[in-house]
Structure formats: structure tokens, C-alpha cells
C-alpha positions as CSV (number, residue, x, y, z in Angstrom):
1,M,0.0,0.0,0.0
2,E,1.3,3.5,-0.9
3,L,1.8,5.8,2.0
4,G,1.3,9.0,0.0
5,P,-2.6,9.1,0.2
6,I,-2.4,8.2,4.0
7,L,0.1,11.0,4.7
8,S,-1.9,13.4,2.6
9,S,-5.1,12.6,4.5
10,L,-3.3,13.0,7.9
11,R,-2.0,16.4,6.8
12,R,-5.6,17.5,6.1
13,N,-6.7,16.2,9.5
14,K,-3.6,17.1,11.5
15,V,-5.4,18.5,14.5
16,G,-7.3,15.2,15.2
17,A,-4.2,13.1,14.5
18,M,-2.0,15.3,16.8
19,L,-4.6,14.9,19.6
20,I,-4.5,11.1,19.3
21,V,-0.7,11.2,19.1
22,L,-0.5,13.2,22.4
23,Q,-3.1,10.9,24.0
24,I,-1.1,7.8,23.0
25,A,2.1,9.4,24.2
26,L,0.7,10.3,27.6
27,T,-0.9,6.8,27.9
28,L,2.4,5.1,27.1
29,A,4.4,7.3,29.5
30,V,2.0,6.7,32.4
31,L,1.6,3.0,31.6
32,C,5.3,2.2,31.6
33,D,6.1,4.1,34.8
34,A,2.9,3.0,36.6
35,L,3.5,-0.7,35.7
36,F,7.1,-0.4,36.9
37,I,5.8,1.1,40.2
38,V,3.2,-1.7,40.5
39,Q,6.0,-4.3,40.0
40,Q,8.2,-2.7,42.6
41,Q,5.5,-2.4,45.1
42,T,4.4,-6.0,44.5
43,A,7.9,-7.2,44.8
44,L,8.4,-5.2,48.0
45,S,5.3,-6.7,49.6
46,R,6.6,-10.2,48.8
47,A,10.1,-9.6,50.0
48,P,11.3,-12.3,52.4
49,S,11.6,-11.3,56.0
50,G,14.1,-14.0,56.8
51,V,11.6,-15.7,59.2
52,A,11.3,-19.3,58.2
53,D,7.6,-19.6,58.7
54,E,5.8,-16.3,59.3
55,S,2.4,-18.1,59.8
56,S,3.8,-20.0,62.8
57,V,5.5,-17.0,64.6
58,F,3.4,-14.4,66.4
59,T,4.2,-11.3,68.4
60,I,2.8,-10.2,71.7
61,A,2.9,-6.4,72.4
62,N,3.3,-6.3,76.1
63,Q,3.0,-3.1,78.2
64,W,3.6,-3.0,82.0
65,V,1.0,-0.8,83.7
66,A,2.9,-0.2,86.9
67,A,6.3,1.4,87.3
68,T,8.9,-1.3,88.3
69,D,12.6,-1.6,88.6
70,D,12.7,-5.4,88.0
71,L,11.7,-5.4,84.3
72,A,14.5,-7.7,83.3
73,A,13.5,-10.2,86.0
74,R,9.9,-10.0,84.9
75,E,10.8,-10.5,81.3
76,R,12.9,-13.6,82.1
77,T,10.0,-15.0,84.0
78,D,7.6,-14.3,81.1
79,L,10.0,-15.9,78.6
80,A,10.4,-19.0,80.8
81,G,6.7,-19.3,81.1
82,L,6.1,-19.0,77.4
83,R,8.8,-21.5,76.5
84,A,7.2,-24.0,79.0
85,L,3.8,-24.0,77.2
86,P,3.2,-27.3,75.4
87,Q,2.0,-25.4,72.3
88,V,5.1,-23.3,72.0
89,A,8.4,-24.3,70.3
90,D,10.4,-21.2,71.5
91,A,10.2,-17.6,72.5
92,T,12.4,-14.5,72.5
93,L,12.0,-10.7,73.1
94,S,12.9,-7.6,71.2
95,P,11.8,-3.9,70.9
96,S,12.1,-4.2,67.1
97,Q,9.7,-5.9,64.6
98,P,10.8,-7.0,61.1
99,L,7.2,-6.5,59.7
100,G,5.8,-4.0,62.1
101,G,7.4,-0.7,61.1
102,R,9.0,-0.3,64.6
103,L,12.8,-0.5,64.2
104,M,15.9,0.8,65.9
105,G,18.7,1.9,63.7
106,M,22.3,3.0,63.7
107,G,25.5,2.7,61.5
108,I,28.1,0.0,61.5
109,A,31.5,0.0,59.8
110,F,35.0,-1.3,60.0
111,R,36.0,2.2,59.2
112,P,33.6,4.9,60.6
113,A,33.9,7.0,57.4
114,K,32.2,4.1,55.5
115,S,29.3,3.4,57.9
116,K,26.4,1.4,56.6
117,S,22.9,2.1,57.9
118,T,21.4,-0.9,59.6
119,A,18.4,-2.0,61.6
120,V,19.2,-3.3,65.1
121,Y,17.4,-6.1,66.8
122,P,18.2,-6.5,70.5
123,V,17.5,-10.2,71.2
124,D,18.6,-13.0,73.4
125,D,20.1,-16.4,72.5
126,H,16.7,-17.9,71.6
127,A,16.1,-15.4,68.7
128,I,17.6,-17.5,65.9
129,N,15.6,-20.6,66.8
130,T,12.4,-18.7,67.5
131,L,12.4,-16.8,64.2
132,G,13.8,-19.7,62.2
133,L,16.8,-17.7,60.9
134,R,19.4,-19.6,59.0
135,L,22.9,-19.3,60.5
136,I,25.3,-19.5,57.6
137,A,28.6,-18.6,59.3
138,G,30.0,-18.3,62.8
139,R,27.9,-19.1,65.9
140,N,24.8,-18.2,67.8
141,F,24.7,-16.2,71.0
142,R,25.4,-18.0,74.2
143,P,23.5,-17.2,77.4
144,E,26.6,-15.6,78.9
145,D,26.8,-13.2,75.9
146,I,23.5,-11.6,76.7
147,L,23.6,-8.1,78.3
148,T,20.8,-6.4,80.1
149,T,19.9,-2.8,79.0
150,R,17.3,-0.2,79.3
151,G,17.5,1.7,76.0
152,F,21.3,1.6,75.6
153,R,21.5,4.2,78.4
154,E,24.3,2.1,80.0
155,N,26.5,3.1,77.0
156,Y,28.4,-0.1,76.9
157,P,31.9,0.4,75.5
158,S,31.5,-2.9,73.7
159,W,28.5,-5.0,72.8
160,G,30.6,-8.1,72.8
161,G,29.6,-10.2,69.8
162,V,26.9,-9.4,67.3
163,I,25.3,-11.3,64.4
164,V,24.8,-9.6,61.0
165,T,22.9,-10.6,57.8
166,R,24.6,-11.9,54.7
167,E,23.9,-8.7,52.8
168,L,25.3,-6.5,55.5
169,A,28.4,-8.7,55.7
170,R,28.9,-8.1,51.9
171,A,28.3,-4.4,52.3
172,L,31.0,-4.3,55.0
173,D,33.4,-6.5,53.1
174,P,32.8,-7.4,49.4
175,N,34.1,-10.9,50.1
176,G,31.9,-11.2,53.2
177,N,34.8,-12.0,55.4
178,V,33.6,-10.5,58.7
179,I,33.7,-13.2,61.3
180,G,35.9,-12.3,64.2
181,R,36.4,-8.7,63.0
182,T,35.6,-5.8,65.3
183,A,33.3,-3.1,63.9
184,S,32.5,0.4,65.1
185,L,28.9,1.4,65.9
186,V,27.9,4.9,64.7
187,P,27.2,7.3,66.3
188,G,29.3,6.8,69.4
189,T,32.4,5.0,70.3
190,T,30.9,1.5,71.0
191,T,32.5,-1.5,69.3
192,A,31.2,-5.0,68.5
193,T,32.8,-8.2,67.2
194,I,30.9,-10.0,64.5
195,I,30.5,-13.6,65.7
196,G,27.9,-14.9,63.2
197,V,26.1,-14.3,59.9
198,V,22.5,-15.2,59.2
199,D,21.1,-15.6,55.7
200,R,18.6,-12.8,55.9
201,L,16.5,-10.6,58.2
202,A,14.4,-7.7,56.9
203,S,15.4,-4.3,58.0
204,G,12.2,-2.7,56.8
205,Q,14.3,-0.7,54.3
206,F,15.6,1.3,57.2
207,G,16.3,4.9,56.3
208,G,14.5,4.6,53.0
209,D,17.5,3.0,51.3
210,S,16.2,0.1,49.3
211,S,19.8,-1.3,48.9
212,A,19.8,-1.8,52.7
213,A,16.6,-3.9,52.8
214,E,18.4,-6.7,54.5
215,H,21.0,-4.8,56.5
216,S,20.3,-6.0,60.0
217,V,22.2,-6.6,63.2
218,L,21.2,-8.9,66.0
219,A,22.6,-7.4,69.3
220,P,22.9,-9.5,72.5
221,F,20.6,-7.6,74.8
222,L,17.7,-8.4,77.0
223,W,15.7,-5.2,76.5
224,A,14.3,-4.3,79.8
225,D,11.6,-1.8,79.0
226,S,7.9,-1.2,79.9
227,N,7.0,-1.8,76.2
228,V,8.4,-4.8,74.4
229,F,7.4,-7.5,71.9
230,Y,7.5,-11.2,72.7
231,F,8.1,-13.3,69.7
232,V,6.7,-16.8,70.0
233,R,7.0,-19.7,67.6
234,A,4.1,-22.1,67.8
235,K,4.5,-25.8,67.2
236,P,3.2,-26.9,63.8
237,G,-0.5,-26.5,63.4
238,Q,-1.0,-25.0,66.9
239,L,-0.8,-21.3,66.2
240,A,-4.3,-20.4,67.5
241,A,-3.9,-22.6,70.6
242,A,-0.5,-21.2,71.3
243,M,-1.8,-17.6,71.0
244,L,-4.6,-18.4,73.5
245,A,-2.3,-20.2,75.9
246,A,0.3,-17.4,75.7
247,R,-2.2,-14.8,76.6
248,N,-3.6,-16.8,79.5
249,G,-0.1,-17.8,80.7
250,L,1.2,-14.2,80.7
251,Y,-1.8,-12.9,82.7
252,K,-1.4,-15.9,85.1
253,I,2.2,-14.8,85.7
254,S,1.3,-11.2,86.3
255,R,-1.9,-9.0,85.9
256,Q,0.2,-5.8,86.0
257,R,0.3,-5.7,82.3
258,T,-1.7,-4.9,79.2
259,I,-1.4,-7.2,76.1
260,V,-1.9,-4.5,73.5
261,S,-2.0,-6.8,70.6
262,M,-1.3,-10.3,69.4
263,Q,-0.6,-11.0,65.7
264,S,1.1,-13.6,63.5
265,L,3.9,-12.3,61.3
266,A,1.8,-13.4,58.3
267,D,-0.9,-11.0,59.3
268,A,1.6,-8.4,60.2
269,R,3.0,-8.6,56.6
270,L,-0.5,-8.0,55.3
271,D,-0.9,-4.9,57.5
272,F,2.6,-3.6,56.9
273,Y,2.3,-3.7,53.1
274,R,-1.3,-2.6,52.9
275,G,-0.2,0.7,51.5
276,A,2.0,-0.9,48.9
277,R,-0.8,-3.1,47.7
278,G,-3.2,-0.1,47.6
279,E,-0.8,1.9,45.6
280,A,-0.3,-1.0,43.1
281,L,-4.1,-1.3,42.8
282,L,-4.5,2.4,42.2
283,M,-1.9,2.4,39.5
284,G,-3.5,-0.6,37.9
285,V,-6.9,1.2,37.8
286,I,-5.3,4.3,36.4
287,C,-3.6,2.3,33.6
288,A,-6.9,0.6,32.8
289,I,-8.8,3.9,32.6
290,L,-6.1,5.5,30.4
291,L,-6.1,2.5,28.0
292,G,-9.9,2.6,27.8
293,V,-9.9,6.4,27.1
294,T,-7.2,6.0,24.5
295,A,-9.1,3.2,22.8
296,F,-12.4,5.1,22.7
297,G,-10.5,8.2,21.4
298,I,-9.1,6.1,18.5
299,I,-12.5,4.6,17.8
300,G,-14.2,8.0,17.9
301,L,-11.7,9.8,15.6
302,T,-11.5,6.9,13.1
303,S,-15.3,6.7,13.0
304,Y,-15.5,10.5,12.3
305,W,-12.9,10.1,9.5
306,V,-14.9,7.2,8.0
307,S,-18.1,9.3,8.0
308,Q,-16.2,12.2,6.3
309,R,-14.6,9.9,3.7
310,R,-17.6,7.8,2.6
311,R,-17.6,9.3,-0.9
312,Q,-13.8,8.7,-1.3
313,I,-14.2,5.2,0.0
314,G,-17.0,4.5,-2.4
315,I,-15.1,5.8,-5.3
316,R,-12.1,3.5,-4.4
317,R,-14.5,0.6,-4.1
318,A,-16.1,1.4,-7.4
319,L,-12.6,1.5,-9.0
320,G,-12.0,-2.0,-7.8
321,A,-10.5,-1.6,-4.3
322,S,-11.3,-4.6,-2.1
323,A,-12.7,-4.5,1.4
324,G,-9.4,-5.8,2.6
325,S,-7.5,-2.9,1.1
326,I,-9.8,-0.4,2.7
327,L,-9.3,-2.2,6.0
328,R,-5.5,-2.1,5.6
329,Y,-5.7,1.6,4.8
330,F,-7.1,2.5,8.2
331,Q,-4.9,0.0,9.9
332,V,-1.7,1.5,8.4
333,E,-3.0,5.0,9.1
334,N,-3.6,4.2,12.7
335,L,-0.3,2.4,13.0
336,L,1.5,5.6,11.8
337,I,-0.4,7.6,14.4
338,S,0.3,5.1,17.2
339,G,3.9,4.8,16.2
340,A,4.4,8.6,16.4
341,G,2.6,8.6,19.8
342,S,4.8,5.8,21.0
343,V,8.1,7.6,20.1
344,L,6.9,10.6,22.0
345,G,5.6,8.5,24.8
346,I,9.0,6.7,25.3
347,A,10.6,10.1,25.6
348,L,8.0,11.3,28.1
349,G,8.3,8.0,30.1
350,L,12.1,8.3,30.4
351,A,11.7,12.0,31.5
352,A,9.1,11.1,34.1
353,N,11.3,8.3,35.4
354,L,14.3,10.6,35.8
355,W,12.1,13.0,37.7
356,I,10.9,10.2,40.0
357,L,14.5,9.1,40.5
358,Q,15.3,12.5,41.8
359,S,12.2,12.8,44.0
360,I,11.9,9.3,45.6
361,A,14.0,6.2,46.0
362,M,13.2,4.2,42.8
363,E,15.2,2.3,40.3
364,R,15.7,3.4,36.7
365,L,13.0,2.3,34.3
366,P,14.1,-0.8,32.5
367,L,14.1,-0.8,28.7
368,S,11.8,-3.9,28.8
369,Y,8.9,-1.9,30.2
370,L,9.2,0.6,27.4
371,I,9.2,-2.2,24.8
372,V,6.2,-4.0,26.4
373,G,4.4,-0.7,26.8
374,T,4.9,0.2,23.2
375,I,3.7,-3.2,22.0
376,V,0.6,-2.9,24.2
377,V,-0.2,0.6,22.9
378,L,0.3,-0.4,19.3
379,A,-1.8,-3.5,19.7
380,L,-4.5,-1.4,21.4
381,G,-4.6,1.0,18.5
382,Q,-4.9,-1.8,16.0
383,V,-7.7,-3.4,17.9
384,A,-9.5,-0.1,18.5
385,V,-9.5,0.8,14.8
386,L,-11.0,-2.5,13.7
387,W,-14.7,-1.6,14.2
388,P,-14.6,1.7,12.3
389,A,-12.3,0.1,9.7
390,F,-14.8,-2.7,9.1
391,R,-17.6,-0.1,8.8
392,A,-15.5,1.6,6.1
393,A,-14.8,-1.6,4.3
394,A,-18.5,-2.4,4.3
395,V,-19.6,0.8,2.5
396,P,-21.5,-0.2,-0.6
397,P,-19.7,1.2,-3.7
398,A,-22.9,2.3,-5.5
399,V,-24.4,4.2,-2.5
400,A,-21.1,5.9,-1.8
401,A,-20.6,6.9,-5.4
402,R,-24.0,8.7,-5.3
403,G,-22.7,10.7,-2.3
404,A,-25.0,8.9,0.2
């Protein structure tokens, strides 16, 4: 098919063609960036926490209602009581939650000038077993390693031994050789010797740095505070029974407390990433609306052009043009418009992604999203033009030739 008549027709109807080009460009730009954000938010909500079985581990938010100076002793009694329950496999305590949004943070480095931001989990020697973390190097805490603290106010000159995640070990040393090395904790002058490495433990992207999503440190502390979280791992298939037994057991030990909440880590994940899922859903709806509006725009404009060209179409049919050639004419015409819009849309999409990169923590838009987005937009244009193109191909030659 010759492109001359198509280009001539577009020049005569350039305003409408330009509007569709702009609409397609905007749709493609928004579609690519929105789908990328959806993918990132979906991946974020599915990111592993490091806990072996989130559906078997639950947290108990415990708050003491009376001032007391024997918090450490009370917590040890609570932990012993929880571990003695027949439905419970193990229990530990920490003020930090991997899927609760409540995290402590600081920097760690072999050289203070190259400090890495990290989430800190003060825990005892039962944490690895309770959370089901996988120790891949070094050793676990021993009971004698555990210090007692009330908010680090004691300002220990050394934490003794700490356990880090694999990703943090690699950040501190590209070869991951960290066992036995002494690191500085920033800010302050405290030091700690790395005695173990676990496969992973979520940091909740501490500090907004997505590269530090698994930069976590297990610190050997029994956190004596009026507000703490007990982490309890139920035996297989006994989560509900363990939660009920834990609540009753803690109140039996002492009524001078309020159990603020109890929640499995699986449910905590749903709550923690509710916003991410909502954002992904919103972006998906926006993409669907934009694609629908663009499709109807193409249908409307092509239908208008068909009604304006009925006489020309009829003449071509009378001169021997087949219905297929008329159909191809509108398909090629729409492909040119969609192609121009796609080129402009790719430029707009890249510009929008660069702006997002400067505004929020987000990765660069991969080329694959632009390619897929372009294919989707071009396919949408070809499908949308089918109905008016079939109407044009169905125009009777004799009626059109009379100017009907």
C-alpha cells in the first residue's frame, strides 16, 4: 500500500491526528512508569523477611501498667513461662519488629567513614531458633553473651559479639569475610565483634534506602523496658492454641500488664504492606482507565474520519479496491499515528522516570517496560480501529458513489 494518500489525509486532518498522538504518548508514558511502580510495590510486599515460617510465629505487644525496677527479671519469667507452654516451640523478646514498622537503627562499619545504615534487633540467645533464621557462618549467642539494657543508656563500650545478615556482611566487606572482625557502631564509640552471619533478616528498608533492605544486626541484649514485643514460635498446626495459651499464661504470671495486641507475622505482613498493595491497585486502575480512554479516542476519531470519507471510500470501491485494502488503509493509518505517539511516549516516560528518581527512592525504568508498553499501545490502537475500519470496508460502492 502506498503511504502517499495516507500521509496526505493526515495532513488534512492534522489536529485530530495530533490529539491522538498526544493521548497515546501520555498513555504510554504513564503506563510504563505505573506498571514499573506496580511491579516494585508488589515485589516489596513479597520480599522475604528471613523468618522461616511467618504463619507460625506471632508477636505479643506487652506493656507493663505499673512502674517497676525489676523489668529484666519480669521478662525472664515471662520468657520461661512462654517456653514452657506445650503449644510453644520457643520464644524471644525484642523492641524491634521485622514487619511492624518499629525498628531501631544505627550505623556499623570497620572504618567509621564508610558506615552502613542498619536496623538493630536487640535479642537473646533464643532469637535465631524462634524466628527460624538460618545461620550460615559463625555461631549463635550463648546465654553468657546476653547483656541487660534499658534503651542503651548504659553506654556499653562494647556490645561483645553481634550477628549480621549476609547482605550487610557483603556491604562491610565485598568478600563477606567479617567473622571475628571488630566493627564500630555509629554514632558513638561503641564496638562489637561479629561472631555470626544469618542468611537474611528484613530491615524494613531502614532509612528509605532500598539497597539496605536486609542490613540488620542482632545485638545480644535483654531489652528491659515497659513496652516490648515477645516473639513466639508455635509448634506446627498450633498457632491459635499457642496464642490463647500465651495470653492466659502471661496474665497468670502477672496481671500488672496490658497485652496491647497479638498477631502472627503473616498477618503483620498484610498490614505492613497494605499501603503498597493499595498503591499498586490504584496504579492498575489508572492504567486501565487510560487505556480505555485512548481506545475510545481512536474509535471516535476513526469513525469520524470514516463518515467524512464515505464518498472517497465509495469511489475507491467502485474502481476495484477490495474491502481488505480499505481495512488495511485504516490499519496502516492508525499504525503511523500510534507509532508517532509511541516515540513521543517513550521520551516522556524516560523523562518522568528521571524526575521520579530525583524525587523518591526508585530504580531506573528498565528498557523492557518501554518495549512492552509500546507493544501494548500499538496493539490497542490496531484493535480499537477494527470496528470503524470494518464499517468503512462495508460501505456499498454504488451508494457511496452517489454521495450517500
